[in-house]
C-alpha positions in Angstrom: 37.0 93.5 -62.2 34.5 90.6 -62.4 37.2 88.3 -61.3 38.0 90.4 -58.2 34.3 90.6 -57.4 34.0 86.9 -57.6 37.0 86.4 -55.3 35.6 88.9 -52.9 32.2 87.1 -52.9 33.9 83.8 -52.3 35.9 85.2 -49.3 32.8 86.7 -47.9 30.9 83.4 -48.2 33.7 81.5 -46.5 33.8 84.0 -43.6 30.0 83.8 -43.3 30.1 80.0 -43.2 32.9 80.1 -40.6 31.0 82.5 -38.5 27.9 80.3 -38.6 29.9 77.5 -37.0 30.0 79.5 -33.7 27.2 79.9 -31.3 26.8 81.9 -28.0 26.7 79.8 -24.8 25.6 82.9 -22.8 22.9 85.3 -24.1 24.3 88.3 -22.0 20.9 88.7 -20.2 20.1 85.7 -18.0 21.3 82.2 -17.0 19.0 80.3 -19.3 20.7 77.0 -20.3 22.8 76.9 -17.2 22.3 75.2 -13.8 24.1 75.5 -10.4 25.8 72.4 -8.9 27.4 71.3 -5.6 27.4 74.6 -3.7 25.5 77.9 -3.1 28.0 80.5 -4.4 26.2 83.3 -6.2 26.0 83.8 -9.9 24.3 86.8 -11.4 24.3 88.7 -14.7 25.8 92.2 -14.4 26.4 94.5 -17.5 26.4 91.5 -19.9 28.8 89.3 -17.8 28.2 86.4 -15.5 29.6 87.4 -12.1 30.4 84.6 -9.6 30.9 85.4 -5.9 31.9 82.8 -3.2 30.1 82.1 0.1 32.1 81.2 3.1 31.3 77.6 4.3 30.2 76.5 0.8 32.2 74.0 -1.3 33.4 74.6 -4.8 30.3 75.7 -6.8 29.7 75.3 -10.5 27.4 76.9 -13.1 27.0 74.2 -15.7 25.6 74.0 -19.1 22.5 71.8 -19.4 24.0 70.5 -22.7 27.0 68.2 -23.1 29.8 68.7 -25.6 32.4 66.4 -27.1 34.7 68.1 -29.7 34.6 71.8 -29.6 36.4 75.1 -29.5 35.4 77.4 -26.6 36.2 81.1 -26.4 35.4 83.5 -23.5 36.7 86.5 -21.6 37.3 86.4 -17.9 38.4 88.7 -15.1 39.2 88.1 -11.4 38.7 90.7 -8.6 41.0 89.8 -5.7 42.8 86.5 -5.4 39.9 84.1 -6.0 40.9 80.8 -7.5 38.5 79.7 -10.3 38.3 77.7 -13.5 36.2 76.5 -16.4 35.2 72.9 -16.5 35.0 71.0 -19.8 33.9 67.5 -20.6 32.8 67.2 -17.0 30.1 65.3 -15.1 28.0 65.2 -12.0 26.6 61.7 -11.2 25.3 60.1 -8.0 27.6 57.2 -8.4 30.7 59.4 -8.1 31.2 61.2 -4.8 27.4 61.8 -4.5 27.3 64.1 -7.5 30.5 66.0 -7.1 31.5 67.7 -10.3 34.6 66.1 -11.8 36.5 66.4 -15.1 38.9 68.6 -16.9 39.3 72.2 -15.7 40.9 75.2 -17.4 42.6 76.8 -14.4 42.2 80.4 -13.4 44.9 81.2 -10.9 45.6 84.8 -9.8 48.1 83.6 -7.2 51.9 84.1 -7.5 52.1 80.5 -8.7 50.5 81.8 -12.0 49.2 78.5 -13.4 46.3 80.1 -15.3 45.6 78.2 -18.5 46.9 74.9 -17.0 44.7 71.8 -17.0 43.5 70.3 -13.6 41.4 67.2 -13.2 38.7 68.4 -10.7 38.0 65.7 -8.0 40.1 63.2 -9.8 43.7 62.9 -10.8 44.4 66.6 -9.9 47.1 68.3 -12.0 47.4 67.0 -15.5 49.2 70.1 -17.0 50.6 72.5 -14.4 52.5 75.4 -16.0 55.7 74.0 -14.7 55.5 72.2 -18.1 55.3 75.5 -19.9 56.7 78.3 -17.7 56.8 80.8 -20.6 52.9 80.9 -20.4 52.8 82.0 -16.7 52.9 85.7 -17.6 49.9 85.5 -20.1 47.2 86.1 -17.4 46.7 89.8 -16.4 45.4 90.4 -12.9 42.4 92.7 -12.6 41.9 92.8 -16.3 39.7 91.1 -18.9 41.6 88.1 -20.4 40.8 86.3 -23.6 40.7 82.5 -23.3 40.6 79.8 -26.0 40.2 76.0 -25.4 40.4 73.5 -28.2 39.1 70.0 -27.3 39.3 67.7 -30.3 39.6 63.9 -29.9 42.2 63.1 -27.2 43.9 66.5 -27.5 43.1 69.5 -25.3 44.9 72.8 -25.9 44.5 76.2 -24.1 45.5 79.8 -24.7 45.3 83.1 -22.7 45.5 86.4 -24.5 47.0 84.6 -27.6 49.7 82.8 -25.6 49.6 79.0 -25.9 49.5 77.5 -22.3 48.7 73.8 -22.2 48.9 70.9 -24.6 47.3 67.7 -23.1 46.8 64.3 -24.7 44.3 62.2 -22.7 41.5 59.7 -23.2 39.6 59.8 -19.9 36.6 62.0 -20.9 35.3 62.2 -24.5 32.4 64.5 -23.7 30.6 66.3 -20.9 29.2 69.6 -19.8 31.0 73.0 -19.5 30.9 74.8 -16.2 32.1 78.0 -14.5 33.7 77.4 -11.1 33.6 79.6 -8.0 36.1 78.1 -5.6 35.5 77.7 -1.9 37.0 80.3 0.4 38.5 80.0 3.8 37.1 83.1 5.5 34.1 85.5 5.5 36.3 88.3 4.4 37.0 86.6 1.1 33.4 86.8 0.0 34.1 90.3 -1.4 36.1 88.7 -4.2 34.6 87.7 -7.6 35.3 86.1 -11.0 33.5 87.2 -14.2 32.9 85.7 -17.6 31.6 87.3 -20.8 31.4 86.8 -24.6 31.2 83.0 -24.1 30.9 81.3 -27.5 31.4 77.7 -28.8 32.2 76.0 -32.1 30.9 72.5 -32.4 30.6 72.3 -36.2 33.6 71.8 -38.5 35.8 71.9 -35.5 38.9 70.5 -37.2 38.8 73.3 -39.8 39.1 75.9 -37.0 41.9 74.3 -35.0 45.1 76.2 -34.5 47.7 74.5 -36.8 50.9 75.7 -35.0 51.6 73.3 -32.2 54.9 73.9 -30.4 53.7 73.9 -26.8 55.3 71.1 -24.7 53.0 68.0 -24.7 51.8 66.0 -21.7 50.5 62.5 -22.5 48.2 61.6 -19.5 46.7 58.4 -21.2 48.4 55.4 -19.6 50.5 53.1 -21.8 49.8 54.9 -25.0 51.6 57.0 -27.5 50.1 60.3 -28.7 50.2 61.2 -32.4 53.1 63.6 -31.6 55.1 60.8 -29.9 54.5 58.4 -32.7 55.7 60.9 -35.3 58.7 61.6 -33.2 59.6 57.9 -33.1 58.7 57.0 -29.5 58.0 53.4 -28.8 56.2 51.7 -25.9 58.7 49.4 -24.0 55.7 47.9 -22.2 52.2 47.6 -23.8 50.4 47.7 -20.4 48.8 44.3 -20.8 51.3 41.5 -21.5 55.0 40.6 -20.8 55.9 41.1 -24.5 59.4 42.5 -24.9 60.5 41.5 -21.4 62.1 38.4 -19.8 63.7 37.5 -16.5 67.3 38.7 -16.2 68.4 35.1 -15.7 65.6 33.5 -17.6 64.5 33.0 -21.2 61.0 33.9 -20.3 59.1 36.3 -18.0 59.2 35.3 -14.3 56.3 33.0 -13.2 56.2 34.6 -9.8 57.1 37.9 -8.1 55.6 40.2 -10.9 52.0 40.9 -11.7 50.3 42.7 -14.6 46.8 44.2 -13.9 44.9 47.4 -14.7 47.7 48.8 -16.8 50.3 48.5 -14.0 53.4 46.3 -13.8 53.9 45.4 -10.1 56.8 44.0 -8.2 55.3 41.8 -5.5 56.4 42.1 -1.9 59.2 39.7 -1.0 61.9 39.5 1.7 63.6 42.7 0.8 66.5 41.0 -0.9 68.0 41.7 -4.4 66.4 39.5 -7.1 65.4 37.0 -4.5 61.6 36.7 -5.3 60.7 36.9 -9.0 64.0 38.4 -9.9 64.9 41.4 -12.1 63.3 41.7 -15.6 65.1 43.1 -18.7 64.2 44.1 -22.2 64.6 41.4 -24.8 66.8 43.7 -26.9 69.6 46.2 -26.2 69.7 50.0 -26.5 72.6 52.5 -26.9 71.4 56.1 -27.6 67.9 56.9 -26.1 65.5 58.8 -24.0 63.8 56.4 -21.5 60.8 57.5 -19.5 59.3 55.3 -16.7 56.4 56.2 -14.4 56.8 54.6 -11.0 55.2 54.6 -7.6 56.7 53.1 -4.4 55.3 51.9 -1.1 56.7 53.2 2.2 60.3 52.0 2.8 60.6 50.5 -0.7 63.7 49.9 -2.7 64.0 49.3 -6.5 65.8 50.6 -9.5 65.8 51.3 -13.2 69.0 50.1 -14.9 70.6 50.6 -18.3 73.7 49.4 -20.1 72.9 46.1 -18.3 74.8 42.9 -19.1 72.5 40.2 -17.7 75.0 37.4 -18.0 77.8 39.3 -16.2 76.7 38.4 -12.6 76.6 34.7 -12.2 76.1 34.8 -8.4 73.4 36.1 -6.1 72.0 39.6 -6.3 70.9 41.9 -9.1 72.1 42.1 -12.7 74.8 44.6 -13.3 74.3 48.0 -15.0 74.1 51.7 -14.3 71.2 52.4 -12.0 68.7 55.2 -11.6 67.9 54.5 -7.9 64.3 54.2 -6.9 64.0 54.5 -3.1 62.1 55.9 -0.1 64.9 58.1 1.2 63.1 58.8 4.5 62.5 55.2 5.5 64.9 52.9 3.7 68.4 52.5 5.4 70.2 52.4 2.0 69.7 56.2 1.7 72.2 56.6 4.5 74.8 54.3 3.1 77.3 54.9 0.3 79.1 58.2 -0.1 77.4 61.6 0.3 73.9 60.3 -0.5 74.8 58.4 -3.7 72.3 55.7 -2.9 69.3 58.1 -2.6 66.4 58.4 -5.1 67.4 59.5 -8.5 71.1 59.0 -7.9 73.4 57.1 -10.2 73.5 54.3 -7.6 76.7 54.2 -5.5 78.4 56.6 -7.9 76.8 60.1 -8.2 74.4 61.5 -5.7 71.1 63.2 -6.7 70.3 66.5 -5.0 68.5 66.3 -1.6 65.9 68.9 -2.8 64.1 67.1 -5.6 60.4 66.8 -6.7 58.9 63.6 -5.4 55.6 62.5 -3.9 55.5 59.0 -2.4 51.7 58.9 -2.6 51.7 59.7 -6.3 53.1 58.5 -9.6 56.5 60.0 -10.4 58.4 60.0 -13.7 62.0 58.9 -14.1 63.8 59.9 -17.3 67.3 58.8 -18.5 68.9 60.4 -21.5 71.9 58.8 -23.2 73.7 60.5 -26.0 76.9 58.6 -26.6 78.9 59.0 -23.4 76.8 61.8 -22.0 74.1 60.6 -19.6 71.4 62.5 -17.6 69.0 61.6 -14.8 65.7 63.5 -14.6 62.8 63.2 -12.0 59.4 64.8 -12.6 60.8 67.3 -15.2 63.9 68.3 -13.1 67.4 67.3 -14.1 69.1 65.7 -11.1 72.6 64.9 -12.5 74.7 64.3 -15.6 77.9 62.6 -16.3 80.4 61.4 -19.0 81.3 57.8 -19.4 84.4 56.4 -21.0 86.7 59.0 -19.4 89.5 58.8 -16.8 87.3 60.5 -14.3 84.5 58.0 -14.8 86.9 55.0 -14.5 88.3 56.5 -11.3 84.8 57.0 -9.9 83.9 53.3 -10.7 87.2 52.1 -9.1 86.0 53.5 -5.7 82.5 52.0 -5.9 80.9 48.6 -5.4 81.3 48.1 -9.2 85.1 48.2 -9.2 85.4 44.4 -9.9 83.1 44.4 -12.9 85.1 44.8 -16.1 84.3 47.9 -18.3 81.4 48.8 -16.0 79.2 51.6 -17.6 81.4 51.9 -20.7 79.5 49.4 -22.9 78.2 50.8 -26.1 74.8 49.2 -25.5 72.9 47.1 -23.1 69.5 45.9 -21.8 67.2 48.0 -19.7 66.2 46.5 -16.4 63.5 46.9 -13.7 64.7 45.7 -10.4 63.1 43.3 -7.9 64.5 44.3 -4.5 61.9 42.5 -2.5 59.6 45.5 -2.0 56.2 46.4 -3.5 56.8 48.9 -6.4 54.7 49.8 -9.4 55.6 50.8 -13.0 53.7 52.0 -16.1 54.1 54.3 -19.1 57.5 52.8 -20.0 58.6 54.5 -23.3 61.7 54.9 -25.2 62.9 57.2 -28.0 66.0 55.9 -29.8 68.3 58.6 -30.8 70.7 58.8 -33.8 74.4 59.2 -33.3 75.6 62.5 -31.8 75.7 64.4 -35.0 73.5 67.5 -34.7 72.3 66.7 -31.2 72.8 69.2 -28.4 73.9 68.1 -24.9 72.7 69.1 -21.5 69.1 67.9 -21.9 67.8 70.8 -24.0 66.1 68.5 -26.4 64.8 66.2 -23.6 61.0 66.1 -23.4 59.3 66.9 -20.0 57.7 63.9 -18.3 54.1 63.9 -17.2 52.9 64.2 -13.7 51.4 61.4 -11.8 47.9 60.2 -11.9 45.5 59.1 -9.2 42.3 57.2 -9.4 39.0 58.1 -11.0 36.6 56.2 -13.2 37.2 56.6 -17.0 34.3 57.1 -19.3 
C-alpha cells in the first residue's frame, strides 16, 4: 500500500509540474497584454472569448501580444462565423523598416473556404504559402465550420508543427524567424455586408518552459523544408545529401571542363544562376555536371526562370559522348517558358514543354507552375522506372531498357546516340541554354536496389513550394 501511495504521489507531482509549465495568454476578461496593429478591425471580449469583427476598407488587422516568444507550444480554441479568413501569427514582427510596420511572419491559417487549408502555414507579407494543405490533404477535413475547434502549435527550433482537433496538419522546417510575437488576425473584407462575420478565440494558453518534454513524439506528417540549401534533421536521417552547398562550386564542373566554368554562371545569395547569353546550347558558360555519377535516386531541384527562358535538368548524362557543338547528352527534365519560347511548339505532341522528357514523352498541359515563383522539379529513378514531378504533381513515368523505350528513342533526336537512356548510371546536369535561369535547393537521396521498393512514386517525398523575398532575422 505504501508503495502504491508513493507512486500516486510521484504521478501527482509530475502532473502538477507539467501543469505549471503552461500559462494563460488571455485572462478571459479583458485584452491586457495585447495590442492592435495595422488596421481598425474590432476586438472585444464576449463570454470569455476574444471576438474579432472586420471593418470594410480596413487592411488585415492583428491583435498582438506585447511579449515575444521563441520556442513554445500554443493551444487555443477558435470558431468562425461566416466565411471570414483568419489566422494566428507566431514568431512575427512589426517594424518601421519593413513595409512601414506591416505585420509579417508565420501564420497558422484559419480557412473556412472550400479550399480548406486550415492548419496550414502561411508567411504573412513575405514568402506567402510555406505549407499549404496540398502537402497533407488528409488534414483538410479537420476543421469544423461554425463549431469550436481545438488548435495546437509546436514551435521548437527550426520545426513548426500544427494540429486541429487532434489531426496533424503541417510540419515545417525553416530558419527565418527564431522568435517574435503571437497575434490574432482579422482579415480584410471586400464589402460592407461581410462585416457581419466574425472569428473568436478562447482558452489561449502557452508553454515556454520545458518545451521539449511536451512535444508530440509521433511525427508522420509530410515535411516541407523551407530553409534554403539545408537539410532538416528528418532529411539527414533519411539519407538526403545536398548536391550544391549554396555557396561554392564544390561537387560540380563544366561538362567539358575539369573545373567549374569561369564565366556564364554566378553564385550569390544562395542561388546558382545561369547568365544571359545568346540563347544557344552550351554556348556561354556551358553546361555543368556533378563530379560523380548516380544510378538510383530521388533528385529535387528548385528553379526559377525568366520570361522566354529555356534550360533543363538532365540525368544519365555521359559528358564525353557529344564531342561537337551543343549540350551534353542525357535524359532531360525540360525547363521552359511554354508560353513564350518557340521550342514548346516543336517536337511531337508537346514533348518539348516544361516537365516533359525532352523530345520523347510530353508532360500534361495542365500542370502547376508559376513563372514568377520558385518551382520544384523532382526526378525519381528506381532501376528502369523513372518519374517526373513538378511542384508535388507527377507529370509522367516511363520504363527504360525495353523495346518500347528503344523504339521511342529511335524516332527522336537521340536516335544516333548509342544506348541512349539505358545506362546504369550517369552524371546529373544543369543546362546552359543561353537564357537567365536560377537554381537552388539541389538535393539527392540515393536509393538502394529495387528490393522492397514500391513503384509509382508512392514513396516519393513532396517538394516544397517556392519562396519569395523577405528579410531573415
